[in-house]
C-alpha positions as CSV (number, residue, x, y, z in Angstrom):
1,X,76.1,50.0,-21.7
2,X,73.1,46.8,-21.8
3,X,74.4,43.6,-19.8
4,X,72.9,40.7,-20.4
5,X,73.3,37.4,-18.3
6,X,71.9,34.0,-20.3
7,X,71.6,31.1,-18.0
8,X,74.0,32.2,-16.0
9,X,74.6,29.3,-12.6
10,X,77.1,29.1,-10.4
11,X,77.9,26.0,-8.9
12,X,80.7,26.3,-6.1
13,X,81.7,22.6,-4.4
14,X,80.5,21.4,-0.3
15,X,82.4,22.2,1.9
16,X,80.3,20.1,4.9
17,X,82.0,16.3,3.9
18,X,78.6,14.9,5.4
19,X,77.1,16.9,2.4
20,X,77.8,15.1,-1.0
21,X,75.9,17.9,-3.2
22,X,77.2,20.6,-4.3
23,X,75.9,24.4,-3.1
24,X,74.3,26.0,-6.1
25,X,74.6,29.9,-5.5
26,X,73.5,31.2,-8.8
27,X,70.9,29.0,-10.5
28,X,70.1,29.4,-14.5
29,X,69.6,34.1,-14.0
30,X,68.5,35.0,-17.4
31,X,68.1,38.3,-17.6
32,X,68.7,41.9,-20.0
33,X,69.9,45.0,-17.8
34,X,69.1,47.8,-19.9
35,X,71.1,50.7,-20.8
36,X,72.1,53.8,-18.3
37,X,69.6,52.1,-15.8
38,X,70.4,51.3,-12.0
39,X,69.2,47.8,-10.9
40,X,69.1,46.7,-7.5
41,X,70.1,42.8,-6.9
42,X,68.2,42.3,-4.1
43,X,67.4,39.4,-0.8
44,X,68.4,37.6,2.5
45,X,72.1,36.5,3.0
46,X,73.3,33.3,1.4
47,X,70.8,33.9,-1.8
48,X,73.2,35.0,-4.5
49,X,73.3,38.7,-5.3
50,X,76.7,39.1,-4.7
51,X,78.0,35.8,-6.4
52,X,76.2,37.6,-9.1
53,X,77.2,41.0,-9.4
54,X,81.1,39.2,-8.7
55,X,80.6,36.9,-12.0
56,X,79.7,40.1,-14.0
57,X,82.6,42.0,-12.5
58,X,84.9,39.1,-13.6
59,X,86.4,37.8,-10.1
60,X,84.6,34.7,-10.5
61,X,83.8,32.8,-13.1
62,X,79.9,31.0,-13.9
63,X,80.3,28.0,-13.7
64,X,77.9,27.7,-17.3
65,X,75.8,30.5,-19.2
66,X,77.2,33.7,-20.6
67,X,77.8,37.4,-20.1
68,X,77.0,40.0,-22.3
69,X,78.6,43.6,-22.7
70,X,76.2,44.9,-25.7
71,X,77.0,42.4,-27.9
72,X,80.1,41.4,-26.1
73,X,80.5,37.8,-24.8
74,X,82.7,39.0,-22.3
75,X,82.6,35.7,-20.2
76,X,85.7,35.0,-20.9
77,X,86.9,38.1,-20.3
78,X,89.5,39.5,-16.8
79,X,88.3,42.0,-14.8
80,X,90.6,44.7,-16.0
81,X,88.9,44.1,-19.1
82,X,86.0,44.8,-19.2
83,X,85.1,47.8,-17.7
84,X,83.6,48.3,-14.3
85,X,83.4,49.8,-12.0
86,X,83.7,48.0,-8.7
87,X,82.7,48.7,-5.1
88,X,83.4,46.9,-2.3
89,X,81.1,46.7,1.4
90,X,84.4,47.5,2.9
91,X,85.5,50.4,0.7
92,X,89.2,49.0,0.6
93,X,90.6,52.1,0.5
94,X,94.7,52.3,0.4
95,X,95.0,53.6,4.4
96,X,98.6,55.4,4.0
97,X,97.5,57.1,0.7
98,X,96.3,60.6,0.6
99,X,92.2,60.9,-1.5
100,X,93.9,62.2,-4.1
101,X,96.1,59.2,-4.9
102,X,94.0,56.7,-3.8
103,X,91.4,57.8,-6.3
104,X,94.2,58.5,-9.6
105,X,95.5,54.7,-8.4
106,X,93.3,52.7,-11.1
107,X,94.6,55.6,-13.8
108,X,98.1,55.2,-13.1
109,X,97.7,51.5,-13.8
110,X,96.9,52.4,-17.2
111,X,98.7,50.6,-20.4
112,X,98.9,51.1,-23.5
113,X,96.7,53.5,-26.0
114,X,94.6,54.3,-22.2
115,X,97.0,55.7,-20.5
116,X,96.7,58.6,-19.6
117,X,98.8,62.0,-19.3
118,X,99.5,63.4,-15.6
119,X,97.5,66.4,-16.3
120,X,94.4,64.2,-17.1
121,X,94.9,62.3,-14.5
122,X,94.7,65.3,-12.5
123,X,91.7,66.3,-13.9
124,X,89.5,63.2,-13.7
125,X,90.1,62.9,-10.6
126,X,88.7,65.9,-9.5
127,X,86.1,65.7,-11.5
128,X,85.3,62.3,-10.1
129,X,85.6,64.0,-6.7
130,X,83.6,66.9,-7.4
131,X,81.4,65.1,-8.5
132,X,80.7,62.6,-5.3
133,X,81.5,66.3,-3.1
134,X,84.7,64.7,-1.5
135,X,87.5,67.5,-3.8
136,X,88.2,69.7,-0.5
137,X,89.3,66.5,1.0
138,X,91.6,65.4,-1.0
139,X,94.5,66.0,0.8
140,X,93.3,63.8,3.7
141,X,94.3,60.3,4.5
142,X,91.1,58.0,4.5
143,X,92.0,57.8,8.8
144,X,91.0,61.0,8.6
145,X,87.3,60.8,6.8
146,X,83.9,59.7,8.0
147,X,82.3,56.6,7.0
148,X,80.2,58.6,4.5
149,X,83.0,60.0,2.9
150,X,85.3,57.4,2.7
151,X,82.2,55.5,1.1
152,X,82.2,58.1,-1.4
153,X,86.1,58.9,-2.4
154,X,85.6,54.7,-3.3
155,X,82.6,55.4,-5.5
156,X,84.6,58.1,-6.9
157,X,87.9,55.1,-8.1
158,X,85.3,53.5,-9.0
159,X,84.1,55.9,-11.6
160,X,87.2,57.5,-12.5
161,X,87.8,54.9,-15.1
162,X,84.7,55.9,-16.9
163,X,83.5,52.6,-16.6
164,X,80.4,51.2,-18.9
165,X,79.0,49.4,-15.8
166,X,79.3,50.2,-11.9
167,X,78.5,47.5,-9.5
168,X,77.7,48.1,-5.6
169,X,78.3,45.2,-3.1
170,X,75.9,46.4,-0.1
171,X,78.1,49.4,-0.3
172,X,76.3,51.3,3.1
173,X,75.9,48.8,5.1
174,X,78.7,50.0,7.3
175,X,76.6,53.6,7.5
176,X,74.9,54.6,10.4
177,X,71.1,55.4,10.3
178,X,71.3,58.7,8.8
179,X,74.5,58.4,6.5
180,X,73.2,55.7,4.6
181,X,70.1,57.1,3.8
182,X,72.3,60.4,3.0
183,X,74.8,57.7,1.0
184,X,71.7,56.8,-1.4
185,X,70.5,59.5,-2.4
186,X,73.7,60.7,-4.0
187,X,74.1,57.2,-5.5
188,X,71.1,58.0,-7.2
189,X,72.3,60.9,-7.8
190,X,75.4,60.5,-9.1
191,X,73.9,57.3,-10.9
192,X,71.7,59.6,-13.4
193,X,74.5,62.4,-13.6
194,X,76.4,59.6,-15.5
195,X,74.1,56.9,-16.4
196,X,76.3,54.7,-16.0
197,X,74.7,51.0,-16.1
198,X,74.7,50.4,-12.1
199,X,74.0,47.5,-10.1
200,X,73.3,47.4,-6.3
201,X,73.0,44.6,-4.4
202,X,71.8,44.9,-1.1
203,X,69.4,43.1,1.5
204,X,67.8,45.9,2.3
205,X,64.4,46.1,0.3
206,X,64.0,50.4,1.3
207,X,67.0,50.7,0.0
208,X,66.6,48.7,-2.6
209,X,62.9,50.5,-3.2
210,X,63.8,53.7,-3.2
211,X,66.6,53.9,-6.1
212,X,66.5,51.3,-8.1
213,X,64.9,51.6,-12.0
214,X,64.4,47.5,-11.6
215,X,64.7,45.1,-8.7
216,X,65.2,41.7,-8.7
217,X,64.9,39.9,-5.7
218,X,66.4,36.3,-5.5
219,X,66.2,33.1,-3.1
220,X,68.7,30.4,-2.7
221,X,70.2,31.5,-6.1
222,X,66.5,31.1,-7.8
223,X,65.2,34.5,-9.6
224,X,61.2,34.9,-7.9
225,X,60.7,38.2,-9.8
226,X,61.3,41.1,-11.4
227,X,60.3,44.7,-11.9
228,X,59.6,48.0,-10.9
229,X,59.9,48.6,-7.2
230,X,56.6,49.7,-6.8
231,X,55.2,46.8,-8.9
232,X,56.3,44.1,-7.1
233,X,55.7,45.3,-3.5
234,X,52.3,45.9,-5.6
235,X,52.0,42.6,-6.7
236,X,54.2,39.9,-5.8
237,X,54.4,37.2,-7.5
238,X,54.6,34.2,-4.2
239,X,55.1,34.6,-0.2
240,X,58.4,34.9,0.2
241,X,58.2,38.1,-2.1
242,X,56.2,39.9,-0.2
243,X,56.9,39.0,2.9
244,X,60.8,40.1,1.9
245,X,59.1,43.9,0.6
246,X,57.2,46.5,3.3
247,X,57.9,48.4,5.8
248,X,56.1,47.3,9.2
249,X,56.3,44.0,6.5
250,X,53.0,42.1,5.0
251,X,50.8,40.6,7.7
252,X,50.4,36.6,7.4
253,X,47.4,34.2,8.5
254,X,46.7,30.9,7.9
255,X,43.1,31.3,6.8
256,X,40.8,29.6,4.4
257,X,38.2,29.2,1.2
258,X,35.0,28.1,2.1
259,X,32.1,28.0,-0.1
260,X,33.5,32.0,-2.3
261,X,34.6,33.1,1.0
262,X,37.8,33.9,2.8
263,X,38.2,33.3,6.3
264,X,40.2,34.3,9.3
265,X,40.0,32.0,12.3
266,X,36.2,32.7,12.3
267,X,35.6,35.6,10.3
268,X,34.4,35.6,6.8
269,X,36.7,38.9,5.7
270,X,36.1,38.5,1.8
271,X,34.3,37.1,-1.0
272,X,36.0,35.0,-3.9
273,X,33.6,33.6,-5.7
274,X,36.2,32.0,-8.4
275,X,37.8,30.1,-6.2
276,X,37.2,26.6,-4.8
277,X,37.5,25.5,-1.6
278,X,41.4,25.2,0.2
279,X,44.1,26.0,2.7
280,X,45.4,29.5,1.9
281,X,48.5,31.9,3.4
282,X,47.0,35.6,3.7
283,X,49.1,38.1,3.3
284,X,47.8,41.7,4.2
285,X,49.5,44.7,3.8
286,X,49.5,47.1,6.9
287,X,48.0,50.2,5.1
288,X,45.3,47.5,3.7
289,X,43.3,47.5,7.5
290,X,40.3,50.0,7.6
291,X,39.1,50.4,11.0
292,X,35.6,50.3,11.9
293,X,33.2,49.3,13.9
294,X,31.5,46.9,12.0
295,X,34.4,45.4,10.2
296,X,34.8,41.4,9.6
297,X,38.0,40.9,11.1
298,X,38.4,40.9,14.5
299,X,41.6,41.4,17.0
300,X,43.0,41.6,20.2
301,X,44.0,45.2,21.0
302,X,48.1,44.7,22.3
303,X,48.8,48.7,21.8
304,X,49.5,51.6,20.2
305,X,52.3,53.1,18.1
306,X,52.2,57.0,17.4
307,X,54.6,57.9,14.2
308,X,53.2,60.8,13.7
309,X,50.6,61.7,10.7
310,X,50.5,57.7,11.4
311,X,49.2,55.4,14.0
312,X,50.1,52.0,14.3
313,X,47.9,49.7,15.8
314,X,49.6,46.6,17.6
315,X,47.1,43.5,17.7
316,X,47.6,39.6,17.9
317,X,44.6,37.2,16.3
318,X,45.2,33.8,16.2
319,X,45.2,33.2,13.1
320,X,48.3,34.7,12.1
321,X,52.2,33.5,11.3
322,X,53.3,36.5,12.9
323,X,53.9,37.2,16.4
324,X,51.3,40.4,16.1
325,X,49.5,42.4,13.5
326,X,50.6,45.8,12.4
327,X,48.0,47.6,11.0
328,X,48.6,51.4,9.7
329,X,46.0,54.4,9.6
330,X,45.3,58.0,9.9
331,X,46.1,59.7,13.1
332,X,42.9,61.3,13.4
333,X,40.9,58.0,13.6
334,X,39.9,57.4,17.9
335,X,41.5,54.9,19.0
336,X,41.1,53.7,22.4
337,X,44.1,52.1,23.5
338,X,42.5,50.8,26.6
339,X,39.8,48.3,24.6
340,X,40.1,44.8,24.4
341,X,40.1,44.4,20.4
342,X,39.1,46.4,17.3
343,X,37.4,45.4,14.1
344,X,39.0,45.9,10.0
345,X,37.5,45.7,7.3
346,X,40.0,44.7,4.1
347,X,41.3,47.1,1.6
348,X,40.6,44.0,-1.3
349,X,44.0,45.1,-3.1
350,X,46.2,45.0,-0.4
351,X,44.7,41.6,0.3
352,X,46.6,38.6,-1.3
353,X,45.7,34.9,-0.6
354,X,48.4,32.3,-1.9
355,X,48.7,28.5,-2.3
356,X,49.3,26.4,1.4
357,X,51.8,23.9,-0.5
358,X,53.7,26.3,-2.8
359,X,53.4,29.1,-1.4
360,X,53.0,30.6,-5.4
361,X,49.8,33.4,-5.4
362,X,46.5,32.9,-5.9
363,X,45.1,35.6,-8.6
364,X,41.4,36.5,-8.2
365,X,39.5,39.2,-7.4
366,X,38.4,39.8,-4.3
367,X,35.4,41.7,-2.7
368,X,35.9,42.9,0.9
369,X,32.8,41.9,3.7
């Protein structure tokens, strides 16, 4: 099911009496979610991603704009008539019911032409349970399950109605690191098997990038960038997107273009012949550094973190916006942790320059010095 959002806006009244302006949670959001794709809504707390999800589900009414499922305008349709499955952050399972009863519950409320026989309901419940691999736990109660198992029950309960659209609101945030990894892989597998159009809300960029067909990066209710995860990572439109995506995060420096050269502090590190003189922010991905004795960029050594096949060199630079500068290099490189400093050459494809005032990306082809 294709989901189309047209100029979607949600405004809440401001409860702070000292501030007269209303709160714009989502501002003029227009996007089409392709049929059968998994789209990640990504951004920090308060960016409007959950509000967008609740408007798609029908739990919140947009201030303006329209929502279409396929060719049908569902903007004013009640949640129960939209054919959506919604999985909340806190699972929202009924503690007095067994796993089977929790999964059956949405089917027992169907009425009219949609009403199913007991046999059909049981078959659907076991199909949904098998899909999320909890069919052996049907007689247990939620208190007897792990966090990951409870989350699977919540997903099965959402899937049992055979929804047109599956909506997941930060479904992994209550799980430990290992379970999060395992469960997100399961969500991706389930989505591919069912081919249900899915919207996945998260503040965790690694989570969104690992399972999404497309990601939508939001900030203060405004869409910053939409695209395939790797495309957005490699081609950020502004400094916010560049900083939000990536682990370790991008290194940001204060720099300047002078006479076609990019300076970080006193070091001329890149050549940009077609960019006029100006103050800029410089973003360098951790994998964008090349350790070399004659490198253009000089940094002061702080320490080394060994990460198996890679080594993370932790340094400082007076022009850095971040407290430390992290570079990731191959572990085969010999790095003297006792040295005062290191020098780097830069990979042009991993260096981005941004307007100092607007923080918008300056598109220009650079050459390493």
